[in-house]
PASEBA-1860 file (N, C-alpha, C; in nm, 3 decimals):
! residues 246
1> XXXXXXXX> 7.066/6.632/18.498/6.996/6.523/18.442/7.049/6.393/18.543 ~ 6.942/6.361/18.643/7.000/6.271/18.757/7.018/6.121/18.682 ~ 6.951/6.100/18.572/6.971/5.950/18.541/7.100/5.953/18.455 ~ 7.142/6.077/18.373/7.257/6.067/18.333/7.396/6.059/18.408 ~ 7.382/6.078/18.521/7.490/6.091/18.628/7.532/5.937/18.668 ~ 7.695/5.919/18.665/7.719/5.782/18.709/7.741/5.804/18.876 ~ 7.762/5.717/18.950/7.774/5.693/19.069/7.847/5.792/19.152 ~ 7.943/5.878/19.083/8.040/5.964/19.123/7.961/6.091/19.148
9> XXXXXXXX> 7.902/6.120/18.992/7.825/6.262/18.995/7.690/6.239/19.041 ~ 7.624/6.162/19.096/7.525/6.169/19.227/7.588/6.209/19.319 ~ 7.696/6.125/19.386/7.739/6.179/19.484/7.798/6.358/19.527 ~ 7.816/6.388/19.385/7.862/6.531/19.394/7.734/6.624/19.423 ~ 7.635/6.577/19.328/7.495/6.639/19.299/7.443/6.630/19.463 ~ 7.462/6.522/19.461/7.391/6.504/19.665/7.444/6.629/19.748 ~ 7.571/6.633/19.733/7.668/6.753/19.819/7.610/6.894/19.784 ~ 7.586/6.902/19.652/7.549/7.055/19.635/7.408/7.064/19.683
17> XXXXXXXX> 7.302/6.978/19.647/7.197/6.981/19.717/7.164/7.034/19.855 ~ 7.265/6.946/19.918/7.253/6.965/20.066/7.303/7.119/20.111 ~ 7.403/7.168/20.073/7.457/7.334/20.048/7.404/7.404/20.011 ~ 7.371/7.412/19.868/7.305/7.512/19.802/7.125/7.509/19.765 ~ 7.137/7.627/19.733/6.977/7.661/19.703/6.945/7.638/19.549 ~ 7.038/7.710/19.508/7.033/7.722/19.311/7.082/7.649/19.230 ~ 6.974/7.530/19.247/6.996/7.417/19.146/6.852/7.348/19.110 ~ 6.902/7.266/19.000/6.772/7.187/18.906/6.767/7.106/18.887
25> XXXXXXXX> 6.724/7.001/18.924/6.769/6.837/18.900/6.621/6.805/18.757 ~ 6.668/6.748/18.669/6.542/6.681/18.595/6.582/6.540/18.625 ~ 6.474/6.488/18.653/6.488/6.352/18.694/6.335/6.227/18.648 ~ 6.393/6.123/18.623/6.247/6.041/18.604/6.151/6.047/18.722 ~ 6.022/6.041/18.691/5.890/6.105/18.807/5.909/5.969/18.872 ~ 5.929/5.862/18.846/5.973/5.739/18.969/6.098/5.703/18.931 ~ 6.129/5.635/19.038/6.245/5.564/18.994/6.281/5.464/18.924 ~ 6.358/5.421/18.868/6.392/5.266/18.805/6.326/5.170/18.913
33> XXXXXXXX> 6.259/5.094/18.818/6.223/4.937/18.911/6.303/4.919/18.973 ~ 6.299/4.885/19.108/6.347/4.771/19.204/6.433/4.904/19.299 ~ 6.440/5.027/19.259/6.521/5.147/19.337/6.456/5.184/19.392 ~ 6.431/5.179/19.529/6.341/5.194/19.663/6.381/5.301/19.725 ~ 6.547/5.390/19.695/6.587/5.456/19.779/6.542/5.581/19.751 ~ 6.488/5.654/19.857/6.438/5.816/19.803/6.582/5.910/19.792 ~ 6.574/5.955/19.689/6.696/6.068/19.620/6.683/6.199/19.732 ~ 6.819/6.236/19.712/6.851/6.328/19.803/6.762/6.459/19.737
41> XXXXXXXX> 6.750/6.496/19.639/6.652/6.622/19.582/6.507/6.613/19.647 ~ 6.449/6.477/19.639/6.345/6.476/19.718/6.302/6.521/19.879 ~ 6.441/6.519/19.926/6.457/6.573/20.044/6.429/6.681/20.090 ~ 6.518/6.758/19.978/6.515/6.951/19.987/6.436/6.974/19.910 ~ 6.408/6.910/19.798/6.360/7.018/19.701/6.161/6.976/19.672 ~ 6.128/7.051/19.567/5.981/7.046/19.536/5.998/7.053/19.366 ~ 5.910/6.937/19.347/5.869/6.943/19.234/5.782/7.040/19.108 ~ 5.846/7.093/19.038/5.744/7.213/18.985/5.712/7.162/18.851
49> XXXXXXXX> 5.776/7.075/18.805/5.689/7.065/18.643/5.718/6.917/18.625 ~ 5.610/6.859/18.554/5.599/6.708/18.532/5.587/6.672/18.355 ~ 5.678/6.609/18.283/5.631/6.590/18.166/5.619/6.464/18.130 ~ 5.516/6.431/18.099/5.439/6.301/18.071/5.462/6.243/17.919 ~ 5.489/6.125/17.894/5.511/6.086/17.766/5.378/5.998/17.749 ~ 5.345/6.001/17.641/5.224/5.898/17.586/5.224/5.829/17.505 ~ 5.178/5.684/17.517/5.202/5.565/17.439/5.123/5.578/17.350 ~ 5.157/5.509/17.222/5.059/5.522/17.081/4.967/5.414/17.096
57> XXXXXXXX> 4.835/5.408/17.066/4.717/5.358/17.058/4.750/5.260/16.958 ~ 4.689/5.119/17.004/4.677/5.019/16.896/4.541/5.026/16.828 ~ 4.528/4.933/16.712/4.400/4.976/16.672/4.311/4.875/16.741 ~ 4.326/4.805/16.833/4.233/4.709/16.875/4.203/4.770/17.019 ~ 4.286/4.891/17.078/4.261/4.953/17.217/4.167/5.055/17.189 ~ 4.103/5.025/17.296/3.964/5.143/17.334/4.016/5.302/17.343 ~ 3.916/5.346/17.313/3.919/5.480/17.282/3.956/5.576/17.455 ~ 3.869/5.487/17.535/3.934/5.557/17.683/4.037/5.472/17.764
65> XXXXXXXX> 4.114/5.388/17.669/4.249/5.338/17.732/4.322/5.434/17.819 ~ 4.385/5.396/17.893/4.474/5.475/17.976/4.648/5.481/17.846 ~ 4.630/5.624/17.826/4.766/5.624/17.732/4.889/5.697/17.805 ~ 4.898/5.723/17.929/4.996/5.774/17.984/5.057/5.653/18.061 ~ 5.215/5.651/18.084/5.276/5.545/18.142/5.399/5.620/18.270 ~ 5.403/5.532/18.368/5.534/5.530/18.424/5.642/5.465/18.405 ~ 5.630/5.355/18.340/5.737/5.308/18.287/5.780/5.328/18.157 ~ 5.906/5.269/18.127/5.972/5.316/18.013/5.929/5.260/17.911
73> XXXXXXXX> 5.914/5.345/17.777/5.857/5.306/17.643/5.931/5.303/17.549 ~ 5.893/5.167/17.465/5.982/5.146/17.364/5.979/5.292/17.253 ~ 6.086/5.321/17.205/6.081/5.421/17.130/5.970/5.421/17.020 ~ 5.961/5.332/16.935/5.853/5.338/16.829/5.735/5.314/16.869 ~ 5.708/5.325/17.022/5.559/5.363/17.091/5.529/5.456/17.144 ~ 5.624/5.548/17.111/5.618/5.682/17.182/5.542/5.785/17.100 ~ 5.423/5.845/17.165/5.348/5.936/17.041/5.395/6.080/17.072 ~ 5.419/6.141/17.005/5.502/6.319/17.021/5.541/6.351/17.113
81> XXXXXXXX> 5.650/6.241/17.109/5.795/6.304/17.197/5.891/6.350/17.108 ~ 5.941/6.443/17.212/6.098/6.530/17.198/6.217/6.482/17.226 ~ 6.336/6.497/17.151/6.447/6.456/17.188/6.486/6.558/17.291 ~ 6.484/6.544/17.412/6.527/6.637/17.562/6.615/6.599/17.651 ~ 6.683/6.471/17.627/6.716/6.407/17.767/6.870/6.360/17.676 ~ 6.934/6.401/17.751/7.088/6.333/17.724/7.148/6.216/17.749 ~ 7.190/6.140/17.697/7.214/5.997/17.699/7.314/5.996/17.799 ~ 7.327/5.896/17.889/7.364/5.866/18.008/7.521/5.860/17.989
89> XXXXXXXX> 7.613/5.965/18.051/7.723/5.975/18.056/7.785/6.023/17.942 ~ 7.713/6.114/17.877/7.728/6.133/17.729/7.861/6.248/17.685 ~ 7.917/6.291/17.828/8.033/6.387/17.818/8.132/6.306/17.788 ~ 8.149/6.171/17.844/8.260/6.065/17.829/8.310/6.073/17.695 ~ 8.194/6.066/17.617/8.189/6.012/17.471/8.226/6.137/17.365 ~ 8.198/6.254/17.432/8.148/6.340/17.338/8.061/6.335/17.268 ~ 7.955/6.270/17.304/7.826/6.280/17.233/7.731/6.361/17.286 ~ 7.658/6.454/17.192/7.570/6.576/17.236/7.421/6.530/17.183
97> XXXXXXXX> 7.436/6.437/17.143/7.263/6.375/17.008/7.222/6.344/17.161 ~ 7.073/6.407/17.165/6.976/6.378/17.264/6.936/6.256/17.252 ~ 6.860/6.221/17.324/6.726/6.097/17.291/6.622/6.099/17.331 ~ 6.543/6.022/17.280/6.381/6.033/17.285/6.336/6.018/17.411 ~ 6.233/6.100/17.476/6.214/6.097/17.603/6.107/5.972/17.604 ~ 6.132/5.851/17.674/5.997/5.748/17.712/6.002/5.700/17.791 ~ 6.005/5.822/17.911/5.962/5.798/18.064/5.908/5.908/18.117 ~ 5.808/5.915/18.205/5.795/6.057/18.233/5.890/6.127/18.332
105> XXXXXXXX> 5.920/6.231/18.311/6.017/6.323/18.384/5.967/6.435/18.477 ~ 6.041/6.447/18.567/6.011/6.594/18.627/6.123/6.696/18.688 ~ 6.109/6.824/18.689/6.181/6.917/18.756/6.173/6.935/18.886 ~ 6.276/6.975/18.941/6.261/6.972/19.058/6.370/7.093/19.119 ~ 6.338/7.195/19.204/6.433/7.272/19.274/6.432/7.278/19.389 ~ 6.500/7.349/19.457/6.501/7.379/19.622/6.347/7.413/19.659 ~ 6.313/7.368/19.775/6.166/7.390/19.830/6.188/7.556/19.903 ~ 6.287/7.618/19.893/6.271/7.763/19.937/6.346/7.874/19.784
113> XXXXXXXX> 6.348/7.774/19.664/6.351/7.868/19.573/6.249/7.948/19.465 ~ 6.290/8.061/19.457/6.174/8.120/19.382/6.220/8.102/19.217 ~ 6.176/8.048/19.154/6.232/8.027/19.005/6.187/8.161/18.932 ~ 6.121/8.191/18.938/6.051/8.327/18.859/6.151/8.444/18.904 ~ 6.176/8.469/19.021/6.235/8.579/19.071/6.401/8.554/19.035 ~ 6.452/8.446/19.050/6.602/8.383/19.040/6.606/8.399/18.874 ~ 6.533/8.343/18.807/6.547/8.281/18.691/6.629/8.152/18.668 ~ 6.609/8.063/18.765/6.719/7.976/18.724/6.692/7.891/18.637
121> XXXXXXXX> 6.587/7.862/18.573/6.570/7.767/18.468/6.580/7.804/18.356 ~ 6.557/7.922/18.321/6.638/7.969/18.203/6.802/8.008/18.235 ~ 6.807/7.993/18.322/6.992/7.988/18.314/7.068/7.826/18.327 ~ 6.981/7.737/18.318/6.972/7.589/18.322/6.977/7.534/18.135 ~ 6.922/7.616/18.076/6.899/7.590/17.972/7.040/7.604/17.859 ~ 7.041/7.563/17.748/7.201/7.568/17.684/7.216/7.737/17.631 ~ 7.093/7.784/17.606/7.134/7.932/17.531/7.194/8.003/17.685 ~ 7.125/7.965/17.822/7.196/8.060/17.966/7.284/7.981/17.942
129> XXXXXXXX> 7.347/7.854/17.967/7.464/7.822/17.988/7.558/7.914/17.895 ~ 7.531/7.946/17.776/7.637/8.022/17.691/7.624/8.158/17.701 ~ 7.541/8.211/17.801/7.555/8.359/17.841/7.458/8.409/17.796 ~ 7.330/8.395/17.685/7.253/8.447/17.617/7.176/8.535/17.712 ~ 7.119/8.471/17.788/7.019/8.554/17.895/7.122/8.659/17.984 ~ 7.197/8.694/17.945/7.293/8.797/18.024/7.335/8.895/17.901 ~ 7.298/8.886/17.792/7.343/8.980/17.707/7.325/9.103/17.707 ~ 7.419/9.178/17.668/7.386/9.312/17.706/7.347/9.389/17.568
137> XXXXXXXX> 7.229/9.342/17.503/7.177/9.398/17.399/7.013/9.353/17.387 ~ 6.991/9.337/17.283/6.862/9.284/17.240/6.865/9.136/17.196 ~ 6.807/9.034/17.278/6.795/8.903/17.217/6.651/8.861/17.151 ~ 6.683/8.777/17.058/6.562/8.792/16.983/6.535/8.653/16.927 ~ 6.456/8.567/16.948/6.451/8.411/16.932/6.369/8.449/16.794 ~ 6.386/8.351/16.678/6.338/8.337/16.548/6.297/8.196/16.507 ~ 6.185/8.193/16.426/6.156/8.053/16.395/6.075/8.032/16.301 ~ 6.021/7.933/16.199/5.965/7.937/16.096/5.901/7.836/16.104
145> XXXXXXXX> 5.775/7.809/15.997/5.670/7.687/16.011/5.664/7.699/15.858 ~ 5.643/7.557/15.826/5.591/7.521/15.708/5.494/7.385/15.672 ~ 5.349/7.449/15.688/5.249/7.343/15.683/5.138/7.339/15.595 ~ 5.120/7.230/15.532/4.987/7.270/15.461/5.018/7.345/15.331 ~ 5.155/7.360/15.258/5.200/7.428/15.169/5.169/7.608/15.220 ~ 5.194/7.617/15.307/5.173/7.773/15.340/5.318/7.786/15.462 ~ 5.353/7.871/15.415/5.507/7.909/15.528/5.478/8.056/15.563 ~ 5.540/8.055/15.692/5.528/8.149/15.815/5.627/8.194/15.874
153> XXXXXXXX> 5.684/8.330/15.908/5.816/8.354/15.989/5.754/8.427/16.084 ~ 5.851/8.424/16.200/5.808/8.499/16.347/5.924/8.512/16.402 ~ 5.919/8.634/16.507/6.005/8.659/16.592/5.960/8.732/16.736 ~ 6.056/8.744/16.819/6.006/8.801/16.923/6.133/8.853/17.035 ~ 6.107/8.962/17.118/6.213/8.983/17.169/6.216/8.929/17.332 ~ 6.332/8.878/17.377/6.319/8.867/17.500/6.302/8.948/17.607 ~ 6.215/8.908/17.707/6.142/9.002/17.779/6.052/9.088/17.755 ~ 6.010/9.094/17.622/5.901/9.211/17.590/5.798/9.123/17.588
161> XXXXXXXX> 5.670/9.211/17.636/5.546/9.147/17.605/5.506/9.156/17.488 ~ 5.385/9.086/17.457/5.358/9.106/17.342/5.380/8.948/17.237 ~ 5.305/8.954/17.077/5.313/8.847/16.994/5.488/8.846/16.925 ~ 5.521/8.967/16.910/5.633/8.981/16.831/5.593/9.022/16.692 ~ 5.686/8.969/16.605/5.668/9.019/16.460/5.633/8.868/16.403 ~ 5.554/8.891/16.272/5.526/8.750/16.189/5.460/8.804/16.067 ~ 5.490/8.726/15.970/5.483/8.717/15.844/5.492/8.611/15.746 ~ 5.394/8.586/15.638/5.364/8.497/15.574/5.496/8.521/15.473
169> XXXXXXXX> 5.586/8.411/15.395/5.660/8.426/15.309/5.645/8.349/15.198 ~ 5.546/8.328/15.163/5.549/8.236/15.032/5.402/8.152/15.005 ~ 5.370/8.148/14.901/5.268/8.092/14.847/5.248/7.980/14.761 ~ 5.148/7.881/14.819/5.159/7.717/14.798/5.190/7.708/14.597 ~ 5.175/7.785/14.542/5.166/7.774/14.417/5.338/7.755/14.373 ~ 5.380/7.860/14.437/5.545/7.859/14.414/5.631/7.786/14.463 ~ 5.584/7.669/14.546/5.648/7.548/14.618/5.704/7.620/14.743 ~ 5.729/7.518/14.845/5.760/7.541/14.987/5.891/7.491/14.996
177> XXXXXXXX> 5.983/7.564/15.095/6.109/7.492/15.153/6.112/7.499/15.284 ~ 6.196/7.432/15.367/6.213/7.455/15.509/6.289/7.600/15.528 ~ 6.407/7.613/15.469/6.487/7.745/15.521/6.434/7.853/15.497 ~ 6.335/7.847/15.375/6.222/7.993/15.342/6.201/8.100/15.462 ~ 6.100/7.990/15.554/6.053/8.055/15.675/6.138/8.095/15.792 ~ 6.260/8.007/15.808/6.354/8.029/15.870/6.429/8.159/15.846 ~ 6.457/8.183/15.715/6.526/8.305/15.660/6.418/8.428/15.675 ~ 6.318/8.375/15.670/6.212/8.513/15.734/6.253/8.566/15.839
185> XXXXXXXX> 6.224/8.478/15.932/6.240/8.509/16.084/6.343/8.567/16.072 ~ 6.493/8.541/16.050/6.601/8.638/16.059/6.588/8.748/16.003 ~ 6.510/8.798/15.899/6.491/8.917/15.838/6.430/8.998/15.961 ~ 6.293/8.944/15.969/6.194/9.010/16.089/6.299/9.084/16.211 ~ 6.373/8.964/16.267/6.453/9.025/16.371/6.563/9.103/16.372 ~ 6.625/9.103/16.188/6.700/9.205/16.187/6.647/9.363/16.167 ~ 6.526/9.348/16.148/6.416/9.443/16.102/6.394/9.528/16.203 ~ 6.376/9.466/16.342/6.327/9.480/16.462/6.430/9.564/16.551
193> XXXXXXXX> 6.540/9.527/16.528/6.640/9.559/16.641/6.728/9.699/16.568 ~ 6.745/9.790/16.605/6.745/9.920/16.575/6.907/9.905/16.575 ~ 6.986/9.988/16.433/7.126/9.952/16.441/7.199/9.991/16.528 ~ 7.157/10.078/16.640/7.277/10.123/16.740/7.256/10.035/16.839 ~ 7.189/9.893/16.880/7.151/9.820/16.948/7.235/9.718/16.912 ~ 7.344/9.627/16.994/7.392/9.508/16.964/7.275/9.385/16.959 ~ 7.286/9.290/16.865/7.166/9.225/16.840/7.212/9.067/16.861 ~ 7.147/8.970/16.926/7.198/8.856/16.947/7.038/8.785/16.895
201> XXXXXXXX> 7.074/8.700/16.786/6.933/8.596/16.711/6.960/8.459/16.757 ~ 6.858/8.387/16.820/6.883/8.269/16.854/6.782/8.197/16.752 ~ 6.854/8.108/16.711/6.775/8.008/16.579/6.821/7.868/16.594 ~ 6.721/7.762/16.553/6.711/7.639/16.614/6.740/7.557/16.454 ~ 6.778/7.656/16.375/6.824/7.574/16.210/6.967/7.625/16.177 ~ 7.064/7.499/16.194/7.220/7.522/16.159/7.238/7.544/16.020 ~ 7.131/7.474/15.934/7.111/7.530/15.784/7.102/7.632/15.751 ~ 7.025/7.735/15.801/6.981/7.873/15.764/7.138/7.959/15.794
209> XXXXXXXX> 7.132/7.914/15.922/7.287/7.969/15.946/7.400/7.972/15.854 ~ 7.420/7.868/15.804/7.542/7.807/15.704/7.511/7.901/15.539 ~ 7.364/7.888/15.524/7.322/7.956/15.387/7.360/8.120/15.423 ~ 7.337/8.121/15.501/7.374/8.299/15.529/7.504/8.368/15.553 ~ 7.608/8.268/15.577/7.779/8.257/15.653/7.838/8.239/15.462 ~ 7.755/8.175/15.389/7.801/8.137/15.264/7.790/8.271/15.194 ~ 7.738/8.414/15.193/7.715/8.485/15.144/7.802/8.605/15.176 ~ 7.863/8.569/15.296/7.924/8.695/15.358/8.083/8.674/15.333
217> XXXXXXXX> 8.152/8.808/15.286/8.256/8.813/15.217/8.318/8.708/15.100 ~ 8.216/8.733/15.028/8.244/8.621/14.871/8.278/8.698/14.794 ~ 8.302/8.818/14.775/8.376/8.898/14.673/8.278/8.973/14.538 ~ 8.346/8.979/14.464/8.223/9.069/14.360/8.196/8.956/14.271 ~ 8.265/8.816/14.244/8.178/8.746/14.160/8.072/8.680/14.187 ~ 8.026/8.675/14.343/7.924/8.589/14.362/7.809/8.647/14.322 ~ 7.722/8.594/14.282/7.559/8.626/14.259/7.473/8.541/14.321 ~ 7.333/8.622/14.336/7.246/8.559/14.387/7.128/8.535/14.296
225> XXXXXXXX> 7.153/8.546/14.166/7.070/8.539/14.059/7.024/8.376/14.044 ~ 7.076/8.280/14.100/7.030/8.191/14.094/7.034/8.074/14.224 ~ 7.063/8.158/14.324/7.034/8.076/14.466/6.875/8.104/14.493 ~ 6.869/7.964/14.604/6.699/7.938/14.638/6.671/8.046/14.716 ~ 6.571/8.122/14.710/6.535/8.227/14.822/6.639/8.380/14.814 ~ 6.663/8.383/14.715/6.733/8.491/14.676/6.695/8.639/14.758 ~ 6.549/8.634/14.756/6.468/8.787/14.756/6.527/8.799/14.907 ~ 6.494/8.701/14.997/6.523/8.707/15.156/6.668/8.703/15.174
233> XXXXXXXX> 6.728/8.638/15.115/6.904/8.624/15.166/6.933/8.754/15.101 ~ 6.925/8.817/15.014/6.943/8.986/14.957/6.935/9.066/15.075 ~ 6.790/9.071/15.137/6.736/9.129/15.252/6.855/9.119/15.381 ~ 6.906/9.002/15.397/6.951/8.984/15.497/7.057/8.992/15.505 ~ 7.131/8.984/15.391/7.298/9.049/15.350/7.313/9.220/15.357 ~ 7.200/9.248/15.337/7.191/9.380/15.304/7.193/9.463/15.439 ~ 7.073/9.376/15.567/7.046/9.418/15.677/7.184/9.405/15.784 ~ 7.265/9.303/15.721/7.417/9.270/15.810/7.487/9.330/15.788
241> XXXXXX> 7.526/9.403/15.660/7.610/9.507/15.611/7.566/9.626/15.672 ~ 7.419/9.696/15.658/7.410/9.826/15.748/7.456/9.790/15.886 ~ 7.437/9.669/15.935/7.476/9.666/16.116/7.652/9.691/16.119 ~ 7.707/9.621/16.047/7.853/9.614/16.037/7.914/9.763/16.011 ~ 7.829/9.866/15.928/7.867/9.983/15.858/7.852/10.081/15.985 ~ 7.757/10.043/16.085/7.688/10.109/16.157/7.788/10.186/16.241
END
């Protein structure tokens, strides 16, 4: 992340860029205003992806008006933008909270790098840094959605072709919750993996993991009778128990 580096960090990055080919740089599509110096990765690398930020239209703006921008946009004027950029020098403060993308960003790799063959982009993600892509077992991503009163769950296996598994997990008249579809994804993943396989589940909802952990080793007095989403929780606990005993 080029813009998050200080002067010393950029010098170290430049050295690595000149001597290695297995690197990825995520940077502004264009340097900050007044910075005309050609960046080292532009000499040695090639751009493989550009993420563009869109500015919200105001009510007086014509429909055909340009809504993409190369300059920084205030956070409250950004449309459809996720938090995918680290704050500058975040490691010094121990602050891992990401900030809004408010400027066009580009991914760079070495000009001779084959990103598909080497899987270099995967290894640069948080899961890659944690060793998830080298896991010696089955790795499954799980997710859930809640929209217009409808809840759906899904899971897919890493490096497996096809759509994976998906299911509806509730009806509108029963009410909706954000945890239920995520729990449904966990159940689908546990059902997909054979008991003889080590399984790694990748989930983006910490609350769901806390809910499941709450029912591990609770003792004989614990009951699911009044727990929200008890039906899915019961199935989850049973599947986990089977895996532990296998």
